[in-house]
C-alpha positions in Angstrom: 0.0 0.0 0.0 1.5 3.3 -1.0 1.3 6.1 1.5 0.2 8.5 -1.3 -3.2 6.6 -1.3 -4.0 8.1 2.1 -3.6 11.4 3.9 -1.3 11.2 6.8 -3.3 11.2 10.1 -0.3 12.8 11.9 3.4 13.2 11.5 6.4 13.7 13.8 10.2 13.7 13.6 12.9 12.6 16.0 16.4 14.0 15.9 19.6 11.9 15.8 19.5 11.7 19.6 15.9 10.2 19.5 14.3 13.3 20.9 11.0 14.5 19.5 11.9 17.5 17.3 8.6 18.4 15.7 5.0 17.2 15.3 2.4 18.0 12.6 -0.1 20.8 13.2 -3.0 18.4 13.7 -1.1 16.5 16.5 -3.1 17.9 19.4 -6.5 17.2 17.9 -5.6 13.6 17.1 -3.9 12.9 20.4 -6.6 14.4 22.5 -9.2 12.4 20.7 -7.2 9.2 20.7 -5.9 9.3 24.3 -8.7 11.3 26.1 -6.1 12.6 28.5 -4.1 15.4 27.1 -0.9 13.8 28.4 0.7 13.9 24.9 0.0 17.4 23.7 2.7 18.9 21.5 3.7 21.7 24.0 4.7 19.1 26.5 6.5 16.6 24.3 8.9 18.5 22.1 12.4 17.8 23.2 11.6 14.7 25.1 13.1 11.3 24.3 10.7 9.2 22.1 11.5 6.4 24.5 9.3 8.1 27.1 6.3 7.2 24.9 7.2 3.6 23.9 5.9 1.1 26.4 7.4 -2.3 27.1 11.0 -3.6 26.9 10.3 -5.8 23.9 8.7 -2.9 22.0 11.6 -0.5 22.9 14.2 -3.1 21.8 12.4 -3.6 18.4 12.3 0.1 17.8 16.0 0.5 18.7 16.8 -2.2 16.1 14.6 -0.5 13.5 16.2 2.9 14.2 19.7 1.6 14.0 19.0 -0.3 10.7 17.3 2.4 8.8 19.8 5.0 9.9 22.7 2.8 8.8 21.2 2.3 5.4 19.3 5.6 5.1 16.2 3.6 4.3 12.5 3.3 5.2 10.2 0.8 6.7 6.4 0.4 6.9 4.8 -1.2 9.9 1.0 -1.9 10.0 -0.4 -1.4 13.5 -3.6 -0.8 15.5 -4.4 2.3 17.6 -7.7 1.6 19.4 -9.7 3.7 21.7 -12.4 2.4 24.0 -15.1 2.9 21.3 -13.1 2.8 18.0 -10.9 0.1 16.3 -8.3 1.7 14.0 -6.0 0.1 11.5 -3.0 2.2 10.5 0.4 2.1 8.8 3.4 3.7 10.3 6.1 4.8 7.8 9.5 5.5 9.2 12.1 7.2 6.9 15.7 8.0 8.0 17.4 11.2 6.8 21.1 11.7 6.2 21.4 13.8 9.4 20.2 10.9 11.5 16.7 12.2 12.1 13.7 9.9 11.4 10.4 11.0 10.1 7.2 9.2 11.2 4.1 9.3 9.1 0.9 7.5 10.4 -1.8 6.7 7.8 -5.3 5.7 8.7 -6.4 2.7 6.7 -9.6 1.7 8.4 -11.8 2.9 11.3 -14.8 1.2 12.8 -17.0 1.8 15.9 -17.4 -1.0 18.4 -19.0 -1.6 21.8 -17.1 0.2 24.5 -14.0 -1.6 25.8 -13.5 -0.5 29.4 -10.0 -2.1 29.4 -8.8 0.7 27.1 -10.4 3.5 29.0 -7.6 5.3 31.0 -10.1 6.8 33.4 -11.0 3.4 35.0 -9.5 2.5 38.4 -6.9 -0.3 38.0 -6.1 -3.3 40.2 -2.6 -4.6 40.9 -3.0 -7.3 38.3 -1.5 -6.8 34.9 -2.5 -7.8 31.4 -0.2 -7.8 28.4 -1.3 -6.1 25.1 0.7 -6.3 21.8 2.0 -2.9 21.0 1.4 -3.4 17.3 -1.9 -5.5 16.8 -3.5 -4.7 20.2 -4.3 -8.4 20.9 -4.1 -9.6 24.5 -1.8 -12.4 25.7 -3.5 -15.3 27.4 -0.1 -17.0 27.4 3.3 -16.3 25.7 2.1 -18.1 22.6 -1.7 -17.4 22.6 -2.8 -13.9 21.8 -6.4 -13.0 21.1 -8.6 -9.9 20.3 -9.4 -7.8 23.3 -13.1 -8.8 23.3 -12.2 -12.5 23.4 -9.7 -11.9 26.2 -12.2 -10.0 28.3 -14.6 -12.8 28.0 -12.0 -15.5 28.6 -10.5 -13.7 31.7 -13.9 -12.8 33.1 -13.2 -9.0 33.1 -16.9 -8.2 32.5 -17.5 -8.9 36.2 -14.4 -7.3 37.8 -14.7 -4.1 39.8 -11.3 -2.8 38.7 -9.7 -3.3 35.3 -6.1 -4.7 35.3 -3.2 -2.5 34.4 -2.0 -2.7 30.8 1.6 -3.6 30.0 2.9 -3.8 26.5 4.8 -6.4 24.6 5.0 -8.0 21.2 3.1 -11.1 20.0 5.3 -13.6 18.1 3.4 -12.8 14.8 4.0 -9.0 15.0 7.6 -9.4 16.0 8.2 -11.7 13.0 6.3 -9.4 10.7 8.4 -6.4 11.8 11.7 -8.2 11.4 10.7 -9.4 7.9 9.7 -5.8 6.9 13.0 -4.6 8.3 15.0 -7.2 6.3 13.2 -6.4 3.1 13.8 -2.7 3.5 17.6 -3.0 3.9 19.7 -3.1 0.8 21.5 -6.4 0.1 25.1 -6.7 1.2 27.7 -5.7 -1.4 29.6 -8.6 -3.0 33.2 -7.8 -3.5 35.5 -9.7 -5.9 39.2 -10.0 -5.7 
């Protein structure tokens, strides 16, 4: 899918030290609508490390590998992902493009959006228990085990979260399928090694 087929939902750039250097003019309207909290408004995030906004050790490690690879080859990568709210399911593509100065441009494109019944687990206003539930940072499926990840509605039913007084806290990780997909995309975006002859 070419990014020119869609309008960018929002854009941002990190510098060569991984600090947020700029965001698109529509950033605040999207972030306010998506997060319902105002924690990520542009005035408060410019100059901060992007790592402050990437949850989970696995996800951080994946992005470090991606950043290093595309900077080394001055290349780009496309990662499909989900960005859901309590009432909306969104499918997007994230395009990362490295510049010669080491900065990286991020373009997020909305591919599909659909309403759904409210998912309290994704509502940040709910009180949280001391229990934790792991959600894939890319596809938003929930881990029932290390090898079994399901859509949030199925996880809520399986874990009996409809009847809980407090929602568990969300931690982020990567399901095996999304990790493999991201690494395959990264490998395909890197130029082949040069073959030298003597």
